[in-house]
C-alpha positions as CSV (number, residue, x, y, z in Angstrom):
1,X,0.0,0.0,0.0
2,X,2.9,2.4,0.7
3,X,4.4,1.7,-2.7
4,X,1.1,2.7,-4.3
5,X,1.7,6.2,-3.0
6,X,5.2,6.4,-4.4
7,X,6.9,6.4,-0.9
8,X,10.0,4.4,-0.1
9,X,11.0,2.9,3.1
10,X,13.5,0.3,4.3
11,X,12.1,-3.2,4.8
12,X,13.2,-5.3,7.7
13,X,12.6,-9.0,7.0
14,X,10.4,-10.6,9.6
15,X,8.8,-14.0,10.0
16,X,5.4,-14.2,8.3
17,X,2.5,-14.0,10.7
18,X,0.5,-17.2,11.3
19,X,-2.8,-17.0,9.5
20,X,-5.6,-19.1,10.7
21,X,-7.9,-20.6,8.0
22,X,-11.4,-19.1,8.0
23,X,-13.9,-21.0,10.1
24,X,-16.0,-23.6,8.4
25,X,-19.6,-22.3,8.4
26,X,-21.2,-25.3,6.8
27,X,-20.0,-28.7,6.0
28,X,-20.2,-29.1,2.2
29,X,-20.8,-32.8,2.6
30,X,-24.0,-32.0,4.5
31,X,-25.6,-30.3,1.6
32,X,-27.7,-32.8,-0.3
33,X,-27.4,-32.8,-4.1
34,X,-29.9,-30.4,-5.6
35,X,-30.6,-28.5,-2.4
36,X,-29.5,-25.2,-3.9
37,X,-30.8,-25.9,-7.4
38,X,-33.8,-23.6,-7.1
39,X,-31.3,-20.7,-6.9
40,X,-28.5,-22.0,-9.1
41,X,-30.9,-22.8,-11.9
42,X,-32.0,-19.1,-12.2
43,X,-28.8,-17.2,-11.2
44,X,-25.9,-17.9,-13.5
45,X,-23.6,-15.9,-11.3
46,X,-23.8,-18.8,-8.8
47,X,-22.8,-21.4,-11.4
48,X,-19.5,-20.0,-12.4
49,X,-16.3,-21.3,-10.6
50,X,-15.5,-19.6,-7.3
51,X,-12.5,-17.4,-7.3
52,X,-10.4,-15.7,-4.5
53,X,-12.3,-12.5,-5.1
54,X,-15.5,-14.2,-4.1
55,X,-14.2,-15.1,-0.7
56,X,-14.0,-11.7,0.9
57,X,-12.3,-11.9,4.3
58,X,-14.5,-9.3,5.9
59,X,-17.7,-11.1,4.7
60,X,-16.4,-14.4,5.9
61,X,-15.6,-12.9,9.3
62,X,-19.2,-11.5,9.6
63,X,-20.7,-14.9,8.5
64,X,-18.5,-16.7,11.0
65,X,-19.7,-14.4,13.8
66,X,-23.3,-14.9,12.8
67,X,-22.8,-18.7,12.7
68,X,-22.1,-18.6,16.4
69,X,-25.3,-16.6,17.1
70,X,-28.3,-18.9,17.6
71,X,-30.7,-16.1,16.9
72,X,-29.2,-15.3,13.5
73,X,-28.8,-18.9,12.5
74,X,-32.3,-19.7,13.7
75,X,-33.8,-16.9,11.7
76,X,-31.8,-17.0,8.5
77,X,-30.4,-20.5,8.2
78,X,-26.9,-21.6,7.2
79,X,-24.7,-19.8,4.6
80,X,-23.2,-21.9,1.9
81,X,-19.7,-20.5,1.6
82,X,-18.8,-22.6,-1.5
83,X,-21.5,-20.7,-3.4
84,X,-20.6,-17.1,-2.4
85,X,-20.1,-15.1,-5.6
86,X,-19.2,-11.5,-6.3
87,X,-20.7,-9.2,-8.8
88,X,-19.9,-5.5,-9.4
89,X,-22.0,-2.4,-9.8
90,X,-21.3,0.3,-12.4
91,X,-19.7,2.5,-9.6
92,X,-17.4,-0.4,-8.7
93,X,-19.1,-1.6,-5.5
94,X,-18.8,-5.4,-4.9
95,X,-22.1,-7.2,-4.5
96,X,-21.7,-10.5,-2.7
97,X,-24.3,-13.2,-3.3
98,X,-24.5,-15.4,-0.2
99,X,-26.9,-18.4,-0.6
100,X,-28.5,-19.9,2.6
101,X,-29.9,-23.3,3.4
102,X,-33.2,-23.1,5.4
103,X,-32.9,-23.4,9.1
104,X,-33.0,-26.9,10.6
105,X,-35.2,-28.2,13.4
106,X,-32.2,-28.1,15.7
107,X,-31.5,-24.5,14.8
108,X,-35.1,-23.6,15.5
109,X,-35.0,-25.4,18.8
110,X,-32.1,-23.2,19.9
111,X,-34.0,-20.0,19.3
112,X,-35.2,-18.1,22.3
113,X,-38.9,-18.4,22.8
114,X,-39.6,-14.8,21.9
115,X,-38.3,-15.4,18.3
116,X,-40.2,-18.6,17.6
117,X,-43.2,-16.7,16.3
118,X,-41.2,-14.7,13.8
119,X,-42.0,-15.4,10.2
120,X,-38.9,-16.8,8.4
121,X,-38.1,-18.2,5.1
122,X,-38.3,-22.0,4.9
123,X,-36.7,-22.2,1.5
124,X,-33.2,-21.7,0.1
125,X,-32.5,-18.0,-0.2
126,X,-29.8,-15.6,-1.1
127,X,-28.6,-12.3,0.4
128,X,-26.7,-9.6,-1.5
129,X,-24.7,-7.1,0.5
130,X,-26.0,-3.7,-0.3
131,X,-27.9,-1.4,2.0
132,X,-31.3,-2.8,3.0
133,X,-31.2,-5.8,0.7
134,X,-33.1,-8.7,2.4
135,X,-32.8,-12.4,1.8
136,X,-34.5,-13.3,-1.4
137,X,-36.1,-16.7,-2.3
138,X,-36.4,-17.8,-5.9
139,X,-40.1,-16.7,-5.9
140,X,-39.1,-13.2,-4.7
141,X,-36.5,-12.9,-7.5
142,X,-39.0,-14.1,-10.1
143,X,-41.5,-11.5,-8.8
144,X,-39.1,-8.6,-9.3
145,X,-38.9,-8.0,-5.6
146,X,-35.2,-8.8,-5.0
147,X,-33.7,-5.4,-4.5
148,X,-31.9,-3.3,-2.0
149,X,-31.0,0.4,-1.7
150,X,-28.5,2.7,0.0
151,X,-29.6,6.3,0.9
152,X,-27.6,9.2,-0.4
153,X,-28.1,11.2,2.8
154,X,-25.1,9.7,4.6
155,X,-22.6,10.2,1.8
156,X,-21.8,12.7,-0.9
157,X,-23.3,11.3,-4.1
158,X,-26.0,12.4,-6.6
159,X,-28.7,10.1,-5.6
160,X,-29.8,6.9,-3.8
161,X,-28.3,3.7,-5.0
162,X,-30.4,0.7,-6.0
163,X,-29.5,-2.9,-6.8
164,X,-31.9,-5.4,-8.3
165,X,-31.3,-9.1,-8.7
166,X,-32.7,-10.6,-11.9
167,X,-32.8,-14.2,-13.1
168,X,-31.0,-15.6,-16.1
169,X,-32.2,-14.5,-19.5
170,X,-32.9,-10.9,-18.5
171,X,-30.5,-8.4,-20.2
172,X,-32.3,-5.2,-19.5
173,X,-35.1,-4.0,-17.2
174,X,-37.4,-1.1,-17.2
175,X,-38.6,0.0,-13.8
176,X,-41.5,2.4,-13.1
177,X,-41.6,4.1,-9.7
178,X,-44.3,3.0,-7.3
179,X,-46.5,5.3,-5.4
180,X,-46.7,5.4,-1.7
181,X,-48.3,2.3,-0.2
182,X,-50.5,4.7,1.8
183,X,-52.6,4.7,-1.4
184,X,-53.3,0.9,-1.1
185,X,-55.6,-0.7,-2.2
186,X,-55.6,1.7,-5.2
187,X,-52.9,1.1,-7.8
188,X,-49.5,1.9,-6.6
189,X,-47.8,2.5,-9.9
190,X,-47.7,6.1,-11.0
191,X,-49.2,6.3,-14.5
192,X,-47.3,8.0,-17.4
193,X,-44.1,8.3,-15.3
194,X,-40.9,7.6,-17.2
195,X,-39.1,4.4,-16.4
196,X,-35.6,3.8,-15.3
197,X,-34.0,1.5,-17.9
198,X,-31.0,-0.5,-16.7
199,X,-28.7,-3.2,-18.2
200,X,-28.2,-6.4,-16.3
201,X,-24.7,-7.7,-15.6
202,X,-24.1,-11.0,-13.8
203,X,-27.8,-11.0,-12.6
204,X,-27.4,-7.5,-11.2
205,X,-29.1,-4.3,-12.4
206,X,-27.7,-1.3,-10.5
207,X,-28.3,2.4,-10.8
208,X,-28.4,5.8,-9.0
209,X,-31.5,8.0,-8.9
210,X,-32.7,11.1,-7.1
211,X,-36.4,10.2,-7.7
212,X,-36.8,6.4,-7.7
213,X,-38.1,5.0,-4.4
214,X,-39.5,1.5,-5.0
215,X,-40.5,-0.7,-8.0
216,X,-44.0,-0.7,-9.4
217,X,-44.5,-1.8,-13.0
218,X,-41.5,-3.8,-14.4
219,X,-40.7,-5.0,-17.9
220,X,-37.9,-7.5,-18.4
221,X,-36.1,-7.7,-21.8
222,X,-34.1,-10.6,-23.2
223,X,-30.7,-10.3,-25.0
224,X,-32.4,-9.7,-28.4
225,X,-34.7,-6.9,-27.0
226,X,-37.8,-9.0,-26.8
227,X,-40.0,-8.7,-23.7
228,X,-39.6,-11.8,-21.5
229,X,-41.8,-10.7,-18.6
230,X,-44.2,-8.0,-17.5
231,X,-44.8,-7.4,-13.8
232,X,-47.9,-5.3,-13.2
233,X,-46.9,-4.2,-9.7
234,X,-43.8,-5.4,-7.9
235,X,-45.1,-3.6,-4.7
236,X,-48.4,-5.5,-4.7
237,X,-49.7,-6.8,-1.4
238,X,-51.6,-9.7,-2.9
239,X,-50.6,-13.4,-2.8
240,X,-48.5,-15.4,-3.4
241,X,-45.9,-13.2,-1.7
242,X,-48.4,-11.4,0.4
243,X,-46.5,-8.5,2.0
244,X,-46.0,-5.0,0.5
245,X,-42.4,-4.1,-0.1
């Protein structure tokens, strides 16, 4: 790092520090074949070989700490380290996909009683490290709801940052801003508003905006420009996903 700034200093040889291997968060042998297929079948970024850049030391340290927390494990399940993959936003931020196995009965039994009524995901899911990005199941991804954001208030940048996770086959997405959920059950999508149009790279569509708040109407385009999916309202409160977002 010193050399990067053009500074020179004498170097005194020392014995290399001992480095402990990162803790094992999940035994790969315990993952049954096909357990993660609902995610890997729709997210190509998870199917490419894992590289050193995917195994971020800070991320692994956070996951190791969470693996020792019975509340975190009981609510989110077990991260699959071998499937962690990194994608990158247009502004150079790394987005780490971290797939999770559903919690087990033993992990649920270790939860304090006050957490046992909390609604949790009982399917494989994936988190992506940006702002308020939650765990996303395959159904949430296919419904256009897998997104996170970072507010511009805390830092000096032109607008809020948004990251959407899209399944394979989507090359570009058009996103219309949703109206406030206070208007529910009336339509949430603002009519005649211009969309945000974003290219998809490694299953990620990322952009900055001063006006976008949450997704309403979405149109997904394939590599040839044809429409592959239309979502009337990604902020809908109706089943099968149920909750407004």
